[in-house]
N, CA, C and O atoms as CSV, one atom per row, in Angstrom:
chain,resi,resn,atom,element,x,y,z
A,1,MET,N,N,8.801,23.839,21.825
A,1,MET,CA,C,8.313,22.466,21.811
A,1,MET,C,C,8.941,21.717,20.625
A,1,MET,O,O,9.076,22.268,19.533
A,2,MET,N,N,9.310,20.484,20.854
A,2,MET,CA,C,9.932,19.666,19.811
A,2,MET,C,C,8.902,19.152,18.817
A,2,MET,O,O,7.737,18.940,19.152
A,3,THR,N,N,9.363,18.956,17.588
A,3,THR,CA,C,8.508,18.298,16.595
A,3,THR,C,C,8.585,16.788,16.839
A,3,THR,O,O,9.464,16.309,17.556
A,4,HIS,N,N,7.657,16.052,16.236
A,4,HIS,CA,C,7.700,14.590,16.356
A,4,HIS,C,C,9.049,14.063,15.876
A,4,HIS,O,O,9.655,13.201,16.513
A,5,ARG,N,N,9.504,14.588,14.754
A,5,ARG,CA,C,10.776,14.134,14.178
A,5,ARG,C,C,11.938,14.382,15.138
A,5,ARG,O,O,12.748,13.490,15.386
A,6,GLU,N,N,12.012,15.589,15.671
A,6,GLU,CA,C,13.097,15.915,16.602
A,6,GLU,C,C,13.065,15.000,17.820
A,6,GLU,O,O,14.101,14.507,18.266
A,7,ARG,N,N,11.875,14.779,18.348
A,7,ARG,CA,C,11.713,13.926,19.531
A,7,ARG,C,C,12.165,12.491,19.239
A,7,ARG,O,O,12.902,11.896,20.024
A,8,LEU,N,N,11.721,11.945,18.111
A,8,LEU,CA,C,12.078,10.568,17.765
A,8,LEU,C,C,13.575,10.423,17.504
A,8,LEU,O,O,14.179,9.425,17.896
A,9,LEU,N,N,14.172,11.408,16.846
A,9,LEU,CA,C,15.612,11.342,16.593
A,9,LEU,C,C,16.409,11.428,17.895
A,9,LEU,O,O,17.417,10.738,18.047
A,10,LYS,N,N,15.970,12.262,18.827
A,10,LYS,CA,C,16.654,12.356,20.122
A,10,LYS,C,C,16.571,11.028,20.867
A,10,LYS,O,O,17.565,10.570,21.432
A,11,VAL,N,N,15.408,10.415,20.872
A,11,VAL,CA,C,15.249,9.117,21.536
A,11,VAL,C,C,16.168,8.082,20.894
A,11,VAL,O,O,16.806,7.297,21.597
A,12,ALA,N,N,16.239,8.076,19.568
A,12,ALA,CA,C,17.097,7.122,18.859
A,12,ALA,C,C,18.571,7.317,19.228
A,12,ALA,O,O,19.351,6.364,19.214
A,13,ARG,N,N,18.945,8.546,19.556
A,13,ARG,CA,C,20.330,8.834,19.959
A,13,ARG,C,C,20.541,8.632,21.460
A,13,ARG,O,O,21.659,8.791,21.950
A,14,GLY,N,N,19.485,8.286,22.193
A,14,GLY,CA,C,19.603,8.071,23.631
A,14,GLY,C,C,19.546,9.348,24.445
A,14,GLY,O,O,19.946,9.355,25.609
A,15,GLU,N,N,19.055,10.434,23.852
A,15,GLU,CA,C,18.974,11.719,24.547
A,15,GLU,C,C,17.616,11.874,25.230
A,15,GLU,O,O,16.649,11.198,24.879
A,16,LEU,N,N,17.562,12.776,26.210
A,16,LEU,CA,C,16.314,13.039,26.925
A,16,LEU,C,C,15.372,13.879,26.066
A,16,LEU,O,O,15.804,14.721,25.280
A,17,VAL,N,N,14.079,13.628,26.235
A,17,VAL,CA,C,13.056,14.377,25.498
A,17,VAL,C,C,12.019,14.914,26.471
A,17,VAL,O,O,11.977,14.510,27.633
A,18,ASP,N,N,11.173,15.837,25.982
A,18,ASP,CA,C,10.170,16.470,26.833
A,18,ASP,C,C,9.028,15.526,27.207
A,18,ASP,O,O,8.416,15.681,28.264
A,19,LYS,N,N,8.742,14.555,26.352
A,19,LYS,CA,C,7.720,13.550,26.654
A,19,LYS,C,C,7.992,12.296,25.834
A,19,LYS,O,O,8.667,12.351,24.806
A,20,ILE,N,N,7.466,11.178,26.290
A,20,ILE,CA,C,7.682,9.910,25.598
A,20,ILE,C,C,6.958,9.935,24.260
A,20,ILE,O,O,5.761,10.219,24.212
A,21,PRO,N,N,7.670,9.641,23.169
A,21,PRO,CA,C,7.014,9.627,21.856
A,21,PRO,C,C,5.970,8.510,21.775
A,21,PRO,O,O,6.186,7.405,22.274
A,22,TRP,N,N,4.866,8.809,21.155
A,22,TRP,CA,C,3.812,7.815,20.924
A,22,TRP,C,C,3.468,7.861,19.449
A,22,TRP,O,O,3.010,8.879,18.932
A,23,VAL,N,N,3.697,6.739,18.780
A,23,VAL,CA,C,3.455,6.651,17.343
A,23,VAL,C,C,2.554,5.441,17.109
A,23,VAL,O,O,3.052,4.328,16.938
A,24,PRO,N,N,1.242,5.641,17.099
A,24,PRO,CA,C,0.343,4.493,16.961
A,24,PRO,C,C,0.384,3.870,15.572
A,24,PRO,O,O,0.463,4.562,14.557
A,25,ARG,N,N,0.327,2.549,15.560
A,25,ARG,CA,C,0.231,1.820,14.289
A,25,ARG,C,C,-1.235,1.448,14.102
A,25,ARG,O,O,-1.734,0.524,14.744
A,26,ILE,N,N,-1.924,2.174,13.215
A,26,ILE,CA,C,-3.358,1.929,13.030
A,26,ILE,C,C,-3.688,1.345,11.664
A,26,ILE,O,O,-4.861,1.239,11.305
A,27,ASP,N,N,-2.661,0.961,10.889
A,27,ASP,CA,C,-2.927,0.480,9.529
A,27,ASP,C,C,-3.777,-0.783,9.506
A,27,ASP,O,O,-4.704,-0.876,8.701
A,28,LEU,N,N,-3.490,-1.753,10.359
A,28,LEU,CA,C,-4.268,-2.997,10.379
A,28,LEU,C,C,-5.695,-2.727,10.858
A,28,LEU,O,O,-6.657,-3.248,10.293
A,29,TRP,N,N,-5.821,-1.914,11.898
A,29,TRP,CA,C,-7.138,-1.531,12.409
A,29,TRP,C,C,-7.934,-0.834,11.303
A,29,TRP,O,O,-9.108,-1.135,11.088
A,30,HIS,N,N,-7.283,0.096,10.608
A,30,HIS,CA,C,-7.944,0.857,9.550
A,30,HIS,C,C,-8.390,-0.055,8.412
A,30,HIS,O,O,-9.530,0.037,7.957
A,31,ASN,N,N,-7.496,-0.942,7.944
A,31,ASN,CA,C,-7.854,-1.846,6.846
A,31,ASN,C,C,-9.054,-2.715,7.208
A,31,ASN,O,O,-9.982,-2.857,6.412
A,32,ALA,N,N,-9.036,-3.296,8.406
A,32,ALA,CA,C,-10.133,-4.179,8.830
A,32,ALA,C,C,-11.453,-3.417,8.910
A,32,ALA,O,O,-12.473,-3.888,8.407
A,33,HIS,N,N,-11.437,-2.246,9.538
A,33,HIS,CA,C,-12.684,-1.486,9.688
A,33,HIS,C,C,-13.154,-0.866,8.371
A,33,HIS,O,O,-14.357,-0.767,8.129
A,34,ALA,N,N,-12.216,-0.449,7.521
A,34,ALA,CA,C,-12.610,0.109,6.219
A,34,ALA,C,C,-13.288,-0.966,5.374
A,34,ALA,O,O,-14.306,-0.697,4.736
A,35,LEU,N,N,-12.734,-2.186,5.361
A,35,LEU,CA,C,-13.332,-3.282,4.590
A,35,LEU,C,C,-14.690,-3.688,5.150
A,35,LEU,O,O,-15.601,-4.036,4.398
A,36,ALA,N,N,-14.819,-3.642,6.470
A,36,ALA,CA,C,-16.078,-4.042,7.107
A,36,ALA,C,C,-17.104,-2.913,7.140
A,36,ALA,O,O,-18.264,-3.138,7.485
A,37,GLY,N,N,-16.678,-1.697,6.782
A,37,GLY,CA,C,-17.590,-0.558,6.827
A,37,GLY,C,C,-17.896,-0.090,8.239
A,37,GLY,O,O,-18.964,0.465,8.496
A,38,THR,N,N,-16.948,-0.316,9.166
A,38,THR,CA,C,-17.196,0.019,10.570
A,38,THR,C,C,-16.245,1.089,11.121
A,38,THR,O,O,-16.076,1.207,12.334
A,39,LEU,N,N,-15.629,1.861,10.229
A,39,LEU,CA,C,-14.781,2.953,10.719
A,39,LEU,C,C,-15.643,3.960,11.472
A,39,LEU,O,O,-16.769,4.235,11.056
A,40,PRO,N,N,-15.134,4.516,12.575
A,40,PRO,CA,C,-15.885,5.572,13.247
A,40,PRO,C,C,-16.202,6.694,12.257
A,40,PRO,O,O,-15.424,6.963,11.342
A,41,GLU,N,N,-17.330,7.333,12.446
A,41,GLU,CA,C,-17.809,8.347,11.502
A,41,GLU,C,C,-16.761,9.415,11.204
A,41,GLU,O,O,-16.603,9.826,10.054
A,42,LYS,N,N,-16.041,9.868,12.240
A,42,LYS,CA,C,-15.080,10.952,12.019
A,42,LYS,C,C,-13.881,10.525,11.176
A,42,LYS,O,O,-13.136,11.379,10.696
A,43,TYR,N,N,-13.679,9.201,10.984
A,43,TYR,CA,C,-12.564,8.705,10.180
A,43,TYR,C,C,-12.999,8.153,8.826
A,43,TYR,O,O,-12.147,7.768,8.025
A,44,GLN,N,N,-14.279,8.104,8.556
A,44,GLN,CA,C,-14.751,7.532,7.295
A,44,GLN,C,C,-14.240,8.358,6.119
A,44,GLN,O,O,-14.311,9.587,6.118
A,45,GLY,N,N,-13.726,7.649,5.124
A,45,GLY,CA,C,-13.199,8.303,3.933
A,45,GLY,C,C,-11.784,8.834,4.083
A,45,GLY,O,O,-11.231,9.394,3.137
A,46,LEU,N,N,-11.187,8.666,5.266
A,46,LEU,CA,C,-9.828,9.153,5.498
A,46,LEU,C,C,-8.826,8.011,5.388
A,46,LEU,O,O,-9.125,6.876,5.759
A,47,SER,N,N,-7.643,8.315,4.878
A,47,SER,CA,C,-6.559,7.335,4.835
A,47,SER,C,C,-5.902,7.268,6.213
A,47,SER,O,O,-6.184,8.090,7.085
A,48,VAL,N,N,-5.034,6.290,6.396
A,48,VAL,CA,C,-4.288,6.178,7.652
A,48,VAL,C,C,-3.505,7.465,7.902
A,48,VAL,O,O,-3.507,7.995,9.014
A,49,GLU,N,N,-2.834,7.965,6.861
A,49,GLU,CA,C,-2.047,9.188,7.010
A,49,GLU,C,C,-2.927,10.379,7.385
A,49,GLU,O,O,-2.544,11.204,8.215
A,50,GLU,N,N,-4.103,10.465,6.773
A,50,GLU,CA,C,-5.016,11.579,7.075
A,50,GLU,C,C,-5.515,11.511,8.513
A,50,GLU,O,O,-5.675,12.547,9.159
A,51,ILE,N,N,-5.760,10.311,9.021
A,51,ILE,CA,C,-6.182,10.163,10.423
A,51,ILE,C,C,-5.052,10.605,11.348
A,51,ILE,O,O,-5.284,11.341,12.307
A,52,HIS,N,N,-3.836,10.159,11.062
A,52,HIS,CA,C,-2.685,10.562,11.883
A,52,HIS,C,C,-2.556,12.082,11.915
A,52,HIS,O,O,-2.369,12.674,12.978
A,53,ARG,N,N,-2.656,12.707,10.747
A,53,ARG,CA,C,-2.522,14.173,10.695
A,53,ARG,C,C,-3.668,14.859,11.438
A,53,ARG,O,O,-3.450,15.836,12.155
A,54,LYS,N,N,-4.884,14.347,11.266
A,54,LYS,CA,C,-6.051,14.929,11.941
A,54,LYS,C,C,-5.884,14.879,13.460
A,54,LYS,O,O,-6.254,15.816,14.167
A,55,GLU,N,N,-5.321,13.767,13.952
A,55,GLU,CA,C,-5.152,13.590,15.398
A,55,GLU,C,C,-3.851,14.197,15.934
A,55,GLU,O,O,-3.632,14.244,17.145
A,56,GLY,N,N,-2.985,14.663,15.014
A,56,GLY,CA,C,-1.719,15.241,15.450
A,56,GLY,C,C,-0.674,14.195,15.813
A,56,GLY,O,O,0.269,14.491,16.546
A,57,TRP,N,N,-0.833,12.989,15.313
A,57,TRP,CA,C,0.113,11.909,15.601
A,57,TRP,C,C,1.213,11.869,14.544
A,57,TRP,O,O,0.984,12.254,13.398
A,58,PRO,N,N,2.409,11.403,14.921
A,58,PRO,CA,C,3.428,11.174,13.894
A,58,PRO,C,C,3.023,9.976,13.035
A,58,PRO,O,O,2.274,9.108,13.484
A,59,LEU,N,N,3.521,9.935,11.806
A,59,LEU,CA,C,3.180,8.829,10.907
A,59,LEU,C,C,3.983,7.586,11.248
A,59,LEU,O,O,5.159,7.673,11.602
A,60,HIS,N,N,3.346,6.437,11.141
A,60,HIS,CA,C,3.993,5.148,11.368
A,60,HIS,C,C,3.953,4.364,10.070
A,60,HIS,O,O,2.874,4.071,9.557
A,61,LYS,N,N,5.107,4.023,9.537
A,61,LYS,CA,C,5.167,3.234,8.294
A,61,LYS,C,C,6.187,2.126,8.458
A,61,LYS,O,O,7.376,2.388,8.642
A,62,VAL,N,N,5.732,0.908,8.392
A,62,VAL,CA,C,6.618,-0.244,8.340
A,62,VAL,C,C,6.442,-0.905,6.989
A,62,VAL,O,O,7.408,-1.284,6.326
A,63,VAL,N,N,5.202,-1.032,6.603
A,63,VAL,CA,C,4.849,-1.702,5.359
A,63,VAL,C,C,4.126,-0.700,4.464
A,63,VAL,O,O,3.191,-0.039,4.916
A,64,PRO,N,N,4.536,-0.578,3.218
A,64,PRO,CA,C,3.837,0.327,2.297
A,64,PRO,C,C,2.383,-0.091,2.101
A,64,PRO,O,O,2.008,-1.221,2.414
A,65,GLU,N,N,1.588,0.801,1.597
A,65,GLU,CA,C,0.171,0.542,1.329
A,65,GLU,C,C,0.015,-0.225,0.018
A,65,GLU,O,O,-0.391,0.337,-0.999
A,66,TYR,N,N,0.341,-1.508,0.057
A,66,TYR,CA,C,0.265,-2.333,-1.147
A,66,TYR,C,C,-1.147,-2.400,-1.715
A,66,TYR,O,O,-1.317,-2.531,-2.927
A,67,LEU,N,N,-2.154,-2.313,-0.866
A,67,LEU,CA,C,-3.542,-2.411,-1.320
A,67,LEU,C,C,-4.095,-1.081,-1.817
A,67,LEU,O,O,-5.195,-1.037,-2.368
A,68,LYS,N,N,-3.343,0.003,-1.628
A,68,LYS,CA,C,-3.875,1.328,-1.951
A,68,LYS,C,C,-2.898,2.141,-2.799
A,68,LYS,O,O,-2.393,3.168,-2.344
A,69,PRO,N,N,-2.628,1.696,-4.017
A,69,PRO,CA,C,-1.738,2.486,-4.871
A,69,PRO,C,C,-2.428,3.774,-5.311
A,69,PRO,O,O,-3.656,3.863,-5.310
A,70,ASP,N,N,-1.630,4.768,-5.687
A,70,ASP,CA,C,-2.206,6.016,-6.204
A,70,ASP,C,C,-3.004,5.765,-7.477
A,70,ASP,O,O,-4.081,6.330,-7.671
A,71,LYS,N,N,-2.458,4.904,-8.346
A,71,LYS,CA,C,-3.118,4.573,-9.615
A,71,LYS,C,C,-3.073,3.054,-9.790
A,71,LYS,O,O,-2.102,2.420,-9.379
A,72,PRO,N,N,-4.103,2.464,-10.390
A,72,PRO,CA,C,-4.096,1.003,-10.587
A,72,PRO,C,C,-2.859,0.502,-11.328
A,72,PRO,O,O,-2.367,-0.590,-11.043
A,73,GLU,N,N,-2.357,1.283,-12.268
A,73,GLU,CA,C,-1.193,0.827,-13.035
A,73,GLU,C,C,0.089,0.765,-12.203
A,73,GLU,O,O,1.090,0.211,-12.657
A,74,ASP,N,N,0.072,1.328,-10.987
A,74,ASP,CA,C,1.255,1.286,-10.131
A,74,ASP,C,C,1.555,-0.117,-9.605
A,74,ASP,O,O,2.656,-0.369,-9.114
A,75,ILE,N,N,0.590,-1.029,-9.702
A,75,ILE,CA,C,0.826,-2.389,-9.200
A,75,ILE,C,C,0.706,-3.457,-10.289
A,75,ILE,O,O,0.546,-4.638,-9.980
A,76,ILE,N,N,0.781,-3.061,-11.539
A,76,ILE,CA,C,0.693,-4.021,-12.647
A,76,ILE,C,C,1.777,-5.092,-12.541
A,76,ILE,O,O,1.523,-6.258,-12.845
A,77,HIS,N,N,2.974,-4.714,-12.116
A,77,HIS,CA,C,4.114,-5.633,-12.111
A,77,HIS,C,C,4.332,-6.310,-10.759
A,77,HIS,O,O,5.417,-6.831,-10.503
A,78,ARG,N,N,3.324,-6.311,-9.892
A,78,ARG,CA,C,3.494,-6.865,-8.550
A,78,ARG,C,C,3.795,-8.358,-8.552
A,78,ARG,O,O,4.461,-8.846,-7.639
A,79,ALA,N,N,3.325,-9.092,-9.549
A,79,ALA,CA,C,3.567,-10.534,-9.586
A,79,ALA,C,C,5.041,-10.871,-9.799
A,79,ALA,O,O,5.464,-11.995,-9.527
A,80,ILE,N,N,5.821,-9.913,-10.280
A,80,ILE,CA,C,7.268,-10.136,-10.393
A,80,ILE,C,C,8.021,-9.307,-9.346
A,80,ILE,O,O,9.233,-9.114,-9.447
A,81,GLY,N,N,7.289,-8.826,-8.349
A,81,GLY,CA,C,7.906,-8.147,-7.216
A,81,GLY,C,C,8.205,-6.676,-7.400
A,81,GLY,O,O,8.978,-6.106,-6.630
A,82,LEU,N,N,7.612,-6.046,-8.402
A,82,LEU,CA,C,7.860,-4.624,-8.641
A,82,LEU,C,C,6.599,-3.810,-8.375
A,82,LEU,O,O,5.537,-4.079,-8.936
A,83,TYR,N,N,6.739,-2.816,-7.514
A,83,TYR,CA,C,5.639,-1.925,-7.164
A,83,TYR,C,C,6.099,-0.490,-7.371
A,83,TYR,O,O,7.277,-0.178,-7.196
A,84,ARG,N,N,5.191,0.362,-7.734
A,84,ARG,CA,C,5.468,1.798,-7.834
A,84,ARG,C,C,4.519,2.457,-6.820
A,84,ARG,O,O,3.387,2.811,-7.151
A,85,LEU,N,N,5.004,2.613,-5.582
A,85,LEU,CA,C,4.163,3.135,-4.507
A,85,LEU,C,C,4.736,4.436,-3.960
A,85,LEU,O,O,5.946,4.661,-3.994
A,86,LYS,N,N,3.852,5.285,-3.458
A,86,LYS,CA,C,4.266,6.609,-2.980
A,86,LYS,C,C,5.267,6.528,-1.830
A,86,LYS,O,O,6.058,7.449,-1.629
A,87,GLU,N,N,5.235,5.428,-1.076
A,87,GLU,CA,C,6.149,5.295,0.060
A,87,GLU,C,C,7.564,4.903,-0.357
A,87,GLU,O,O,8.489,4.994,0.450
A,88,PHE,N,N,7.744,4.473,-1.592
A,88,PHE,CA,C,9.055,4.011,-2.045
A,88,PHE,C,C,9.913,5.189,-2.508
A,88,PHE,O,O,9.428,6.066,-3.223
A,89,PRO,N,N,11.181,5.211,-2.104
A,89,PRO,CA,C,12.061,6.308,-2.506
A,89,PRO,C,C,12.700,6.097,-3.876
A,89,PRO,O,O,13.625,6.823,-4.242
A,90,TYR,N,N,12.228,5.128,-4.626
A,90,TYR,CA,C,12.806,4.830,-5.932
A,90,TYR,C,C,11.716,4.531,-6.945
A,90,TYR,O,O,10.545,4.382,-6.595
A,91,ASP,N,N,12.112,4.445,-8.189
A,91,ASP,CA,C,11.212,4.060,-9.273
A,91,ASP,C,C,11.969,3.053,-10.134
A,91,ASP,O,O,13.155,2.816,-9.903
A,92,PHE,N,N,11.323,2.476,-11.090
A,92,PHE,CA,C,11.975,1.521,-11.973
A,92,PHE,C,C,11.469,1.724,-13.389
A,92,PHE,O,O,10.421,2.329,-13.615
A,93,GLU,N,N,12.234,1.207,-14.331
A,93,GLU,CA,C,11.788,1.195,-15.720
A,93,GLU,C,C,12.380,-0.038,-16.389
A,93,GLU,O,O,13.453,-0.511,-16.014
A,94,PHE,N,N,11.670,-0.543,-17.376
A,94,PHE,CA,C,12.136,-1.704,-18.120
A,94,PHE,C,C,12.992,-1.235,-19.286
A,94,PHE,O,O,12.807,-0.134,-19.804
A,95,SER,N,N,13.934,-2.084,-19.692
A,95,SER,CA,C,14.768,-1.723,-20.837
A,95,SER,C,C,13.917,-1.701,-22.102
A,95,SER,O,O,12.852,-2.314,-22.164
A,96,SER,N,N,14.400,-0.995,-23.090
A,96,SER,CA,C,13.618,-0.781,-24.312
A,96,SER,C,C,13.411,-2.054,-25.130
A,96,SER,O,O,12.555,-2.074,-26.015
A,97,ASP,N,N,14.169,-3.111,-24.860
A,97,ASP,CA,C,13.988,-4.354,-25.617
A,97,ASP,C,C,12.976,-5.310,-24.975
A,97,ASP,O,O,12.872,-6.469,-25.377
A,98,ILE,N,N,12.240,-4.828,-23.989
A,98,ILE,CA,C,11.177,-5.619,-23.364
A,98,ILE,C,C,9.832,-4.988,-23.710
A,98,ILE,O,O,9.578,-3.824,-23.403
A,99,ASP,N,N,8.983,-5.774,-24.351
A,99,ASP,CA,C,7.622,-5.326,-24.663
A,99,ASP,C,C,6.683,-5.910,-23.619
A,99,ASP,O,O,6.774,-7.089,-23.278
A,100,ILE,N,N,5.786,-5.080,-23.117
A,100,ILE,CA,C,4.866,-5.508,-22.061
A,100,ILE,C,C,3.441,-5.394,-22.566
A,100,ILE,O,O,3.022,-4.358,-23.082
A,101,GLU,N,N,2.710,-6.481,-22.405
A,101,GLU,CA,C,1.308,-6.546,-22.836
A,101,GLU,C,C,0.447,-6.754,-21.585
A,101,GLU,O,O,0.685,-7.687,-20.818
A,102,VAL,N,N,-0.541,-5.898,-21.381
A,102,VAL,CA,C,-1.410,-5.975,-20.204
A,102,VAL,C,C,-2.853,-6.144,-20.655
A,102,VAL,O,O,-3.341,-5.404,-21.509
A,103,LYS,N,N,-3.529,-7.132,-20.066
A,103,LYS,CA,C,-4.948,-7.356,-20.353
A,103,LYS,C,C,-5.694,-7.485,-19.028
A,103,LYS,O,O,-5.229,-8.139,-18.094
A,104,TYR,N,N,-6.858,-6.847,-18.968
A,104,TYR,CA,C,-7.697,-6.911,-17.773
A,104,TYR,C,C,-8.908,-7.785,-18.054
A,104,TYR,O,O,-9.486,-7.743,-19.140
A,105,GLU,N,N,-9.281,-8.579,-17.055
A,105,GLU,CA,C,-10.426,-9.477,-17.191
A,105,GLU,C,C,-11.332,-9.299,-15.970
A,105,GLU,O,O,-10.904,-9.503,-14.834
A,106,ASN,N,N,-12.559,-8.924,-16.212
A,106,ASN,CA,C,-13.547,-8.778,-15.142
A,106,ASN,C,C,-14.755,-9.612,-15.510
A,106,ASN,O,O,-15.560,-9.222,-16.356
A,107,ALA,N,N,-14.876,-10.769,-14.867
A,107,ALA,CA,C,-15.997,-11.658,-15.178
A,107,ALA,C,C,-16.267,-12.574,-13.993
A,107,ALA,O,O,-15.341,-13.003,-13.304
A,108,GLY,N,N,-17.525,-12.866,-13.764
A,108,GLY,CA,C,-17.894,-13.816,-12.722
A,108,GLY,C,C,-17.397,-13.471,-11.340
A,108,GLY,O,O,-17.048,-14.366,-10.569
A,109,GLY,N,N,-17.355,-12.185,-11.006
A,109,GLY,CA,C,-16.905,-11.787,-9.672
A,109,GLY,C,C,-15.392,-11.725,-9.531
A,109,GLY,O,O,-14.885,-11.446,-8.445
A,110,GLU,N,N,-14.664,-11.980,-10.615
A,110,GLU,CA,C,-13.211,-11.924,-10.566
A,110,GLU,C,C,-12.693,-10.692,-11.302
A,110,GLU,O,O,-13.248,-10.283,-12.321
A,111,SER,N,N,-11.628,-10.114,-10.774
A,111,SER,CA,C,-10.922,-9.007,-11.431
A,111,SER,C,C,-9.469,-9.442,-11.555
A,111,SER,O,O,-8.717,-9.413,-10.581
A,112,MET,N,N,-9.083,-9.843,-12.749
A,112,MET,CA,C,-7.734,-10.370,-12.946
A,112,MET,C,C,-6.955,-9.495,-13.930
A,112,MET,O,O,-7.522,-8.890,-14.840
A,113,THR,N,N,-5.652,-9.449,-13.720
A,113,THR,CA,C,-4.745,-8.751,-14.614
A,113,THR,C,C,-3.765,-9.772,-15.180
A,113,THR,O,O,-3.112,-10.500,-14.431
A,114,HIS,N,N,-3.668,-9.819,-16.491
A,114,HIS,CA,C,-2.716,-10.693,-17.182
A,114,HIS,C,C,-1.610,-9.804,-17.743
A,114,HIS,O,O,-1.884,-8.851,-18.473
A,115,VAL,N,N,-0.373,-10.113,-17.405
A,115,VAL,CA,C,0.758,-9.331,-17.903
A,115,VAL,C,C,1.729,-10.288,-18.592
A,115,VAL,O,O,2.129,-11.304,-18.023
A,116,THR,N,N,2.097,-9.953,-19.809
A,116,THR,CA,C,3.064,-10.752,-20.562
A,116,THR,C,C,4.270,-9.882,-20.880
A,116,THR,O,O,4.138,-8.781,-21.416
A,117,TYR,N,N,5.441,-10.393,-20.542
A,117,TYR,CA,C,6.704,-9.704,-20.791
A,117,TYR,C,C,7.402,-10.432,-21.940
A,117,TYR,O,O,7.771,-11.599,-21.811
A,118,HIS,N,N,7.578,-9.745,-23.046
A,118,HIS,CA,C,8.280,-10.299,-24.208
A,118,HIS,C,C,9.715,-9.778,-24.152
A,118,HIS,O,O,9.961,-8.584,-24.321
A,119,THR,N,N,10.654,-10.689,-23.914
A,119,THR,CA,C,12.059,-10.311,-23.775
A,119,THR,C,C,12.870,-10.893,-24.936
A,119,THR,O,O,12.361,-11.738,-25.673
A,120,PRO,N,N,14.103,-10.462,-25.110
A,120,PRO,CA,C,14.939,-11.009,-26.182
A,120,PRO,C,C,15.190,-12.520,-26.057
A,120,PRO,O,O,15.497,-13.181,-27.049
A,121,VAL,N,N,15.059,-13.064,-24.842
A,121,VAL,CA,C,15.332,-14.496,-24.645
A,121,VAL,C,C,14.075,-15.329,-24.434
A,121,VAL,O,O,14.166,-16.536,-24.208
A,122,GLY,N,N,12.928,-14.716,-24.502
A,122,GLY,CA,C,11.691,-15.473,-24.336
A,122,GLY,C,C,10.589,-14.645,-23.715
A,122,GLY,O,O,10.695,-13.428,-23.563
A,123,MET,N,N,9.523,-15.349,-23.360
A,123,MET,CA,C,8.332,-14.687,-22.843
A,123,MET,C,C,8.024,-15.198,-21.431
A,123,MET,O,O,8.210,-16.376,-21.126
A,124,VAL,N,N,7.556,-14.296,-20.593
A,124,VAL,CA,C,7.095,-14.644,-19.254
A,124,VAL,C,C,5.727,-14.016,-19.093
A,124,VAL,O,O,5.521,-12.859,-19.458
A,125,SER,N,N,4.784,-14.783,-18.542
A,125,SER,CA,C,3.464,-14.192,-18.299
A,125,SER,C,C,3.028,-14.496,-16.875
A,125,SER,O,O,3.365,-15.536,-16.309
A,126,VAL,N,N,2.274,-13.566,-16.312
A,126,VAL,CA,C,1.766,-13.695,-14.946
A,126,VAL,C,C,0.300,-13.290,-14.922
A,126,VAL,O,O,-0.190,-12.593,-15.810
A,127,ARG,N,N,-0.379,-13.744,-13.890
A,127,ARG,CA,C,-1.797,-13.416,-13.714
A,127,ARG,C,C,-2.013,-13.149,-12.231
A,127,ARG,O,O,-1.628,-13.959,-11.388
A,128,HIS,N,N,-2.620,-12.033,-11.917
A,128,HIS,CA,C,-2.908,-11.724,-10.518
A,128,HIS,C,C,-4.192,-10.920,-10.431
A,128,HIS,O,O,-4.646,-10.338,-11.416
A,129,GLY,N,N,-4.769,-10.898,-9.241
A,129,GLY,CA,C,-6.003,-10.152,-9.040
A,129,GLY,C,C,-6.785,-10.673,-7.857
A,129,GLY,O,O,-6.225,-11.245,-6.921
A,130,ILE,N,N,-8.087,-10.467,-7.911
A,130,ILE,CA,C,-8.980,-10.873,-6.823
A,130,ILE,C,C,-10.028,-11.817,-7.382
A,130,ILE,O,O,-10.747,-11.488,-8.325
A,131,THR,N,N,-10.100,-13.004,-6.780
A,131,THR,CA,C,-11.088,-13.996,-7.210
A,131,THR,C,C,-12.396,-13.784,-6.458
A,131,THR,O,O,-12.450,-13.028,-5.488
A,132,GLU,N,N,-13.435,-14.450,-6.909
A,132,GLU,CA,C,-14.727,-14.363,-6.235
A,132,GLU,C,C,-14.617,-14.861,-4.795
A,132,GLU,O,O,-15.207,-14.276,-3.887
A,133,GLU,N,N,-13.868,-15.932,-4.588
A,133,GLU,CA,C,-13.671,-16.478,-3.239
A,133,GLU,C,C,-12.973,-15.465,-2.331
A,133,GLU,O,O,-13.328,-15.333,-1.160
A,134,MET,N,N,-11.992,-14.758,-2.863
A,134,MET,CA,C,-11.298,-13.738,-2.078
A,134,MET,C,C,-12.265,-12.627,-1.682
A,134,MET,O,O,-12.233,-12.160,-0.543
A,135,ARG,N,N,-13.114,-12.202,-2.595
A,135,ARG,CA,C,-14.105,-11.160,-2.284
A,135,ARG,C,C,-15.037,-11.614,-1.162
A,135,ARG,O,O,-15.357,-10.838,-0.261
A,136,LYS,N,N,-15.467,-12.868,-1.221
A,136,LYS,CA,C,-16.357,-13.403,-0.178
A,136,LYS,C,C,-15.668,-13.356,1.178
A,136,LYS,O,O,-16.264,-12.943,2.174
A,137,ARG,N,N,-14.423,-13.778,1.209
A,137,ARG,CA,C,-13.697,-13.801,2.481
A,137,ARG,C,C,-13.455,-12.383,3.013
A,137,ARG,O,O,-13.519,-12.157,4.221
A,138,LEU,N,N,-13.180,-11.436,2.122
A,138,LEU,CA,C,-12.992,-10.052,2.553
A,138,LEU,C,C,-14.259,-9.494,3.178
A,138,LEU,O,O,-14.197,-8.711,4.127
A,139,SER,N,N,-15.398,-9.890,2.654
A,139,SER,CA,C,-16.659,-9.372,3.192
A,139,SER,C,C,-16.947,-9.924,4.581
A,139,SER,O,O,-17.785,-9.376,5.298
A,140,LEU,N,N,-16.268,-11.001,4.976
A,140,LEU,CA,C,-16.469,-11.583,6.302
A,140,LEU,C,C,-15.597,-10.928,7.364
A,140,LEU,O,O,-15.818,-11.134,8.557
A,141,MET,N,N,-14.610,-10.142,6.946
A,141,MET,CA,C,-13.681,-9.516,7.904
A,141,MET,C,C,-14.367,-8.437,8.702
A,141,MET,O,O,-13.739,-7.805,9.553
């Protein structure tokens, strides 16, 4: 019997396979139900990847899990387009002449991250996070 990988590669090459590959995309379904607290009992507490493995499905990845980093610090630099996510085949580092200052603010229903980059030619600062209004809207999903 072919593995999911072998089957998908054969299809991509236009070759015949033992059965039609089925690779469900459940990330949007999972995010909506996880936020609403309506995941079926057998999937509660499981990630998309864990559900796929439990069901014996091949993994489907188009978009990385931007909302679910391994560690909070993996998305500190997201406001300048840099993420450190498990799905990425690369990593990044800043040059030694850049000092980075990070401050967290949790007040009034908001969770904000302030990041300041001190460079040889000047300073850049960004602010990102979740506002109280965003939390309210998420609870309606």
